[in-house]
NUTOR-771709 format. One record per residue: x negated, y, z of N, C-alpha, C, O, CB in turn. Coordinates in steps of 0.001 Angstrom, whole numbers, plus 524288, in hexadecimal, padded with zeros to 5 digits. Atoms other than C-alpha are relative to their C-alpha. Glycine has a CB too. Example, Ala and Ser with C-alpha at 12.3 -4.5 7.8 and 13.67 -1.06 7.14 Angstrom:
<rs>
7FC867FB5A800007CFF47EE6C81E787FC7C804B0800007F8708049D80299803E08001B804DE
803347FB5A7FFC47CA9A7FBDC81BE48030280442802DA8010580896803837FE62801CE7FA79
</rs>
This chain:
<rs>
7FBD180065803AF721FCBA1A5AFFF1803027FAF780107800EB7F7478034D7FDED800347FA61
7FCCD804AF7FF5172D08B97CBB00007FEEC7FC337FB8A7FF207FD9A7F6F2805E78016A8003C
8011D80424803C5729B3B8B0EAF93D8042E7FBD0800AB8055C7FA308050A7FA587FDAD800C6
7FBF6804037FFBE73429B811DAF5C17FFD77FC997FB247FD977FE127F7278056A8027C800A0
7FFA58038E80468736C1B759CAECE0802A2802AE7FB638062A805DE7FC17802FC7FB0A80189
7FDA07FDF8804BB73A0BB7906ADEDC7FD81804E77FDDA7FEAF8066D7F9728058180107800F8
802B27FB658020973165B851AADDAA7FBFC7FE467FBED7F9687FA417FC837FD528032280480
803DF80102804147290EB8574AD1737FB76803C3800B87FC2A808838007580270800937FA71
804C77FCE47FFAF71B0EB8A33AD3647FD577FF787FAB57FC417FB1B7F9007FC4B7FE28804A7
8026C800528052B714E9B8DB0AC6517FC1F804707FF2F7FC4F80870801D78042E8001D7FBB8
803F77FC248015E70990B952EAC0687FD827FE667FAD77FE597FA117F8ED7FBCC8008480465
8032580125804A2700E6B95EFAB46D7FA478000A801A37F8B6802F68051E8010E8040C7FB7C
80590800247FEC36F28AB928BAB4BB7FCDF7FE707FB2F7FEDD7FBD37F7AD7FEEE7FC3080489
803A1801778042E6E6DFB9125AABA07FA7280097801FA7F954803C880565800E0803627FB05
805967FF8A7FEE46D845B8F0CAAC7B7FD938039B7FBE77FFCD804777F7BA7FD437FA7F80001
802DB7FCA48039E6CE87B980AAA6017FC9D7FC9E7FC837F7DC7FC5C7FD2F7FCA280415802F9
802CE80385803826CAD2B8E8DA9B477FF067FABD802877FF1F7FA3F807507FADC802697FE52
80101805477FE116C7E7B8020A9C8B7FA277FF3D800D37F6FC8029D7FF83802297FBDA7FC2A
80577801347FF186BB42B79B9AA0727FE9D7FFA2805BB7FA767FDA38071C7FCAB804017FD78
800DC8005D7FA676BC75B7AE7AAF22804C57FD878028A8092A7FF088014A7FEDC8057080262
7FB888022F7FD2E6C4FBB7282AB80380229803F6803EC7FF4480606807297FE6B7FAE9802D5
7FD4B7FC887FC5E6CEDDB7AF9ABF42804AB7FD1280249806E07F9A57FFBC801CA8052A7FD3A
7FB64802597FD826D99DB7705AC8C5802B4804228034D8002980745805E97FE777FB2A8036B
7FCE47FC607FCEF6E49CB7EBDACEFC804457FCFA802C8806F37F9C38006A802588045C7FC88
7FBCE8025C7FCF06EDB2B7A64AD9D4803B480447801D58020F808A2803097FDC87FCE6804BB
7FC287FCC67FD536FA3FB8099ADE86801BA7FCCE804A78036C7F85880415804C5801947FC57
7FE8E8029C7FB246FCFEB7D0FAEC9E803B180383802FB803F680834801F87FB1F7FEA780358
7FCAD7FCBD7FCBD706DDB8191AF68D7FFC47FE3B805A07FEBC7F9B1806D68059D7FFE97FE0B
7FFCD800E17FA6A707D4B82B1B05288059B800D4801C580842804637FFEA7FC2A803AC802FB
7FAC97FF4A7FDAF7146EB80FCB0CCB7FF7F801F88059D8031380155808C5803257FACD7FFDE
801197FE1E7FABD70E5BB873CB18E28009B805EE800597FD15808AA802267FA7D7FE65801A9
7FEE07FA707FF7A71492B94ABB18037FC1A803727FD3E7FAB6802797F8BE80030801758059A
803947FC2C8024170B4EBA002B15B47FA457FE89800D47F6D9801E6800818010D8055680253
8055E801B57FF0B6FF28B97E9B188C7FC728015B7FB697FE018010B7F6DF7FFDB7FA1C80108
803EF7FEFE804036F2EAB9BC5B11377FB5B7FC53800A97F7177FD6A7FEBA7FE2D805B980039
80425803D77FF216EAF7B8FDCB15807FEFB7FCFE7FAF58020D7F99C7F974801797FC3280481
8016F8029B804DE6E430B8B81B08FD7FBBA7FBF0800CD7F9987F9E27FD047FE3D803FE7FC02
80408803D37FED26DAA6B8278B0FC87FAE0802948015A7FA2680745800947FF417FC587FB78
804FD7FDE87FE2F6CD01B8402B14F97FB6F7FEA27FC747F7048002E7FD8B7FEE57FE0F80564
8042C8015B803AF6C53EB7E69B09828024E7FFE77FA818070F8002A7F9D37FD707FA9980168
7FE3980031805656C5FBB7DBFAFACB8034E7FB3A7FEBE806717FB537FB197FB6C800267FC73
7FD1D804CF801006CB7CB7001AFB868051C7FFA78030D808567FC48801E47FCA27FB618014D
7FB3D8004A7FCD36D62EB72C4B059E80424803BD7FDE8802F28077D7FB247FEC980145805C5
7FBAE7FCDC802016E389B788AB02E68032B8029A80453806E48056B8032A8038B7FCA47FCB8
7FD2C7FD997FBAD6E830B7CB3B106E805BE7FE967FFF1807207FA057FF5B7FF63805DB7FFD6
7FA5C800EB800026F6F2B7E46B10F98023A7FF267FA8B806D07FDCC7FA07802BF8048680288
7FE2A800A1805616F7E6B7D8CB02187FF3E7FA597FE3D7FCAD7F94A7FA507FD16803CA7FC47
800D480599800CA6F895B6EBDB0283803BE7FD867FC138036E7F8D47FB14800807FD3B8051C
7FC2480211803AA703B3B6D49AF8B07FE818016B7FA687FF2A805E77F8CE80580802188014B
8014B7FECC805786FEE6B6C24AEAA2804F8800477FCB88088E7FD287FD6E7FC387FBDA7FDB8
7FB7D7FF75803767088FB70B6AE04E7FE757FF297FA50801147FC437F7828028180563800AC
801DA800698056770100B71EDAD3807FA167FF878001C7F77B8023880321801C2804D07FCA5
8059D8002A800DE6F359B6DE6ACF7A7FF11800147FA23800D47FC977F7557FD777FB1280297
8016C7FF968057F6EE3EB7256AC24A7FA907FDAB7FF6F7F6E17FF6B801FC8002F805D57FE04
804E9802C6800F16E364B6950ABD787FE007FD4D804F77F9B17FE73806C57FBDB803CD7FDEE
801718027B7FB096E30DB608EAC99B7FAF57FCD07FFC27F8447FC51803B68045A7FC88801C6
804B08033E8006D6D7FEB57F5AC4667FB118031B7FECF7F6DD800DF7FE21800C67FBF67FBD8
804647FC80800F56CF36B63BCAC1FF7FD257FEB37FAEA7F8587FEC87FAA57FC367FFC68048D
8022D800E8805306CD4AB6051AB3B37FFB6805247FD0A7FFC68095A7FF5C8034D7FBF87FCF1
8001B7FB59803506CC95B69B4AA85A80577801207FDE580608803177F98B7FC147FF4D7FB72
7FA957FFC1801BC6DB7CB69D6AA794802F2804D7801CB807AC80522800F4802CE7FB50801DA
7FD3E7FB4D7FE536DEADB771FAAD6E801A5802FB7FB1D7FE878037B7F77D7FC818037C803AA
7FE367FD4A804C06E6E5B7ECAAA3957FC7A804A17FEA07FAEE807A28020D805A6801E6800B3
803407FB93801A06DEDDB8865A9B8C80339804787FDBE80114808707FC147FC027FE387FC01
7FC557FBD1801626EAE5B9063A97DC8042B8000780440805287FC01806AF8027E7FF2E7FA55
7FC1E7FFA77FBD36F55EB9535AA1308040D7FBA77FF8F806A67FB1A7FB8D802B5805557FFE2
7FC688046C7FFCF6FD81B8968AA50B8038B8009A804BF801D58024B808E87FCFB7FAB880035
7FC307FFAC7FBC2709C9B88F0AAD5C7FF8C7FB278035D7FF5D7F6C98015B805A38009C7FDDC
7FFF5804477FC3970933B8090AB9978047880104803C380571805828052D7FAA27FF85802F8
7FBBC7FF3F7FC55714A5B7E48AC2A78015F7FB0B802DB8006A7F6BF800EC804B78020B7FD3B
7FE2E804717FCE671A13B7576ACD31804AC801B680339804F780628805097FB957FDD780394
7FB5D7FF0F7FCDA72708B747DAD43E7FF077FDC78056F7FD797F942805F8804F97FD867FD73
800B5801C07FA9B72642B73A7AE311804257FBF380161808B97FC918000C80042804AC803D3
7FC6F8042B7FE6672C54B674EAE8B87FDF27FD80804FF7F94A7FDD680628800A07FBD67FB9B
80186802F57FB6C72C2EB5F5EAF5377FF2480321804EF7FCB88012B808997FB497FD287FED9
800EE7FCB67FB6E72C4AB6A99AFEF2803DA7FF3380476802A180087808EB800208058C7FE67
7FBFD800397FBF1738A8B677EB066C802D68052C80031805B2806747FC8B7FD9C7FEAD80564
7FD917FAE27FF7573D3DB74CAB0B487FC878044A7FDCB7F803803597FC6F8013B8011B805B5
803197FB6880166738CEB825DB07577FBC9800D18041C7FCA27FFE7808C180381804F37FF7F
8044F7FEDE7FC7672BBCB860CB0D347FD97805387FE747FE798072B7FA257FBD77FB8F7FFE7
802F67FB538013472357B9226B0DFB7FA5F7FE607FF117F8207FB6E802228006B8042280478
805508018B8014471624B90E4B07937FD8C803867FBF67FF7C807C57FACD7FFE77FA7A7FE1C
803057FD13803DF70C4CB9572AFD877FDE17FC497FBE27FD537F7987FCCC7FB7E8030B802A0
80282802E28043C7067CB910FAF0997FA64801E47FF817F9258064F800EF80305800B17FABF
805777FE88800CE6F80AB910BAED417FDEE7FD897FB077FF407F91A7F9BA7FCA17FE5E804B1
80302802208045B6EFB4B8F60AE12A7FAA97FE748022A7F8418015F805227FF7E804127FB5D
80525801DF7FE376E372B8765AE3987FCCB7FE6C7FB3E7FE0E7FA9A7F89B8008F7FB4A803E7
803A98014E804366D883B8765AD98D7FBEF7FC76802757F8487FE54804F77FD6C805117FD6B
80304803D07FD0E6D207B7AF4ADE407FC267FD2D7FC747FDA27F9CB7F95F803A07FC13802AB
8043D80236803246C503B7758AD80B7FBB87FE3B803C47F9A180175806A87FDD7804177FBE3
803CC801DA7FC286BB8FB6EA7ADFB47FA61801DE7FF1F7F7848029A802EA8000E7FA398000D
805637FE68800F96AEECB72E3AD9007FFF78041F7FBB480006802D07F7137FC8B7FB3C7FE77
7FFB07FBCA803DC6AF1BB8020AD2567FAEB800CF7FCFA7FAC5804007F9628017D80505802AC
804D47FF778030B6A10FB7EABACDA3800737FD277FAC67FD997FE687F71C7FB4F7FDE08031C
7FF42802CD804EF6A5CDB7531AC314805AB8002D7FE1B806B77FEEA7F9967FE467FA5B8009C
7FA767FFBF801596B4A1B7724AC32B801E38059F8008C7FF6B808D580323803487FC4680384
7FD287FB1E7FF466BDB2B82BDAC1FE7FDF48046B7FCA57F957804B47FB527FFCD8019780598
8014C7FB68803076BDF0B8F25ABA4F8036D80474801CB801EF8077080541800A67FF007FA19
7FC6C7FBBE7FEC76C97FB9853ABB04805697FE517FE3B806027FC0C7FA087FE49805427FD50
7FAA1800FD801A66D83AB96C1ABAC880332804F1800DD801C080858803F18026A7FB4A80309
7FC617FBB57FF476E35ABA050AB9A1805467FDEA801AC806C47F9948003B800828033B7FB00
7FAB78014D7FE396F0BCBA002AC02080369804B27FEBE801DF809297FFA5800277FE9F8060E
7FC857FBBD8017A6FC52BA7EFABB49805A87FE7180102806F77F9D0800F37FF388017F7FA35
7FA4C800857FF9C70AF8BA9ABABD99801967FBB5803D8804047F7D980254802567FED97FA9E
7FE80803B37FBE670CB3BA25CACA64805AE801118017B8073180586802767FC5080076804E6
7FA737FF617FEBE71B12B9FD3ACD47801C67FBC2803C07FFFB7F74D80384803577FFDF7FB04
7FD36803B27FCB572328B995DAD7BF805C0801317FF1F807AC8054B800BA7FE618007380604
7FA9A7FEF68018573102B980EAD2D4803AA7FBDB8022D802457F748802B08007B8003F7FA0E
7FBF4803867FE1673D66B921AAD82C803937FE417FB9F807447FB4C7FC7E8032B8029B80449
7FCC280173804667431EB90BDACAB47FF5F7FA367FEDF7FB0B7F8227FF307FEA1803457FB2C
80076805888014C74643B82D3AC6F97FCD97FF497FB057FD29802727F768805697FD847FF69
802F480157804AE73D2DB7CA4ABD2C803CA7FD687FC3A806297F9757FD9B7FB387FC5680147
7FC448024E803A47455BB79D9AB0FD7FE5D7FA827FE627F9B97F94A7FE0480094803737FB2E
801078054A801E374685B6BDDAAC8F7FD998006E7FA948000E802997F70F8051F7FC9C7FFE4
8028F7FF5A8051473CDAB6AF4AA14A802717FC7A7FBDD804507F8347FD067FA287FED780075
7FE588035B80453740E4B65F3A94067FBB37FC0F7FF0D7F7737FC948013E801348033B7FAED
803FB803FF800F073995B5A28A8EFD7FB2E8025B7FD737F6D5800907FE77802317FB9E7FC92
8047C7FD7580273730ECB6304A86B47FCCE802E7804147F8038028380429801CA803C67FBAD
802C97FD127FBF372D90B6BBCA92317FD4B7FC4D803BF7F8E47FD5680560803C180396802FF
80261803D07FC7E72B03B5FEDA9ADA7FB177FDC17FD907F71F7FD2E80037803DC7FB9C80151
8049F8020E802B0721B2B5A5AA90BD7FBAC804147FFF87F713802C58007C8015C7FE567FA5B
803DA7FBC97FFF371AFDB6790A90267FD2A8002A805357F85D80075805538029F805477FEE7
8026A7FFD37FAD37189CB67B8A9ED27FC877FB4F800ED7F8497FBD180321804278004980438
802FA804C47FF10713EEB59B0A9F067FAFC7FFE07FCC97F70A7FDCE7FE98803527FB3C7FEC3
804888006E8037070A75B5B48A93B57FC7B804CF800167F83A804B07FDD8801CB7FF057FA87
802EF7FB1C7FFC7705B2B6945A96957FF2B8024E7FA8B7FB32804D27F98B7FABB7FF1E802AC
800287FDA58053370887B6D0CA885880324805017FFEF805C080651803C1802117FC327FBDD
7FD097FB298008070E64B79B3A836B805C67FEF7800D1807E97FB2A7FECA7FF13802857FAA7
7FA83800A67FEA671C22B7B61A8888803648032E7FC52801F48078B7FAE8801008019C805B1
7FCC17FD6C803E772741B7F0BA7F5B803D48040C8021F8065D806AB7FEFE802F17FC067FD1F
7FC0C7FC557FE2072F99B876AA88747FD8C80555801047F8E3805B180226802A27FDEB80501
802097FAAF7FF6872E43B963DA89A97FD7C800E0805527FF837FF1E8094F80458803F27FF30
8029A7FE897FB2D724C1B9B48A93D67FCB77FBBB802757FA5C7FC968068F803EA801BB803CA
802FA8044B7FDAA71E46B8E25A963A7FA388009B7FEB97F8CA802B87FAA68020C7FAA77FE0C
805A27FFD7800E170F9EB8D0DA978D7FE6E7FB7B7FC7B801387F7957FC187FCF97FFC88053D
801EE804348035D707AAB84DEA8E1F7FEC57FB2D8033B7FF8B7F6C8801707FB1F801C47FCF5
801088045C7FC7B70385B7C76A998E8035D800C5804D08029C80486807B97FA107FF9F80177
7FC6E7FF707FB9B70E2CB7A44AA3A48002E7FAE2802FF800B67F6B6800AB805888019B7FE23
7FFCD804A37FCC170E1FB70D0AAEFB8039F800F480497802D38049E807997FA867FE77801E5
7FC967FFD67FB7671919B6EAEAB8AA7FEA57FB528034F7FEFD7F6E080181805EC800067FE6F
801B78043C7FC8D71480B66B3AC43A803F07FF30804558066C802E8806197FA948012A80250
7FC94801337FB8E71C75B5FD0ACEBE7FCBE7FE47804887FED67FD13808B18040A7FBC77FE9D
</rs>
């Protein structure tokens, strides 16, 4: 697929209840149709570009209700051909991890509207958002 600056990658995600540390990464490759995901659980192959990390510190902070996550692609230079990947990355599943869900994955070229001060505060604080169609937990990452 064609990847370029300004595209918004977004999705909803939730864990199946709290009590287990979960982490999800969205990464992308700019190496065409490559499917090289690495040769071990710790390697990422051609998917070396991180875009979004939900619960990067592997705490108990993964959303327990569907939450919107999104990031705008930047810094690519020209258009490239590549792929996106979800990576559920947990170092020790005997004490970490449970189950997560992913829903409504989108890659859109639509411009992200300039948020009002209320909407901006909503995104920054992860509180309920006042505009129609917004998720209770919404995070826009750069």
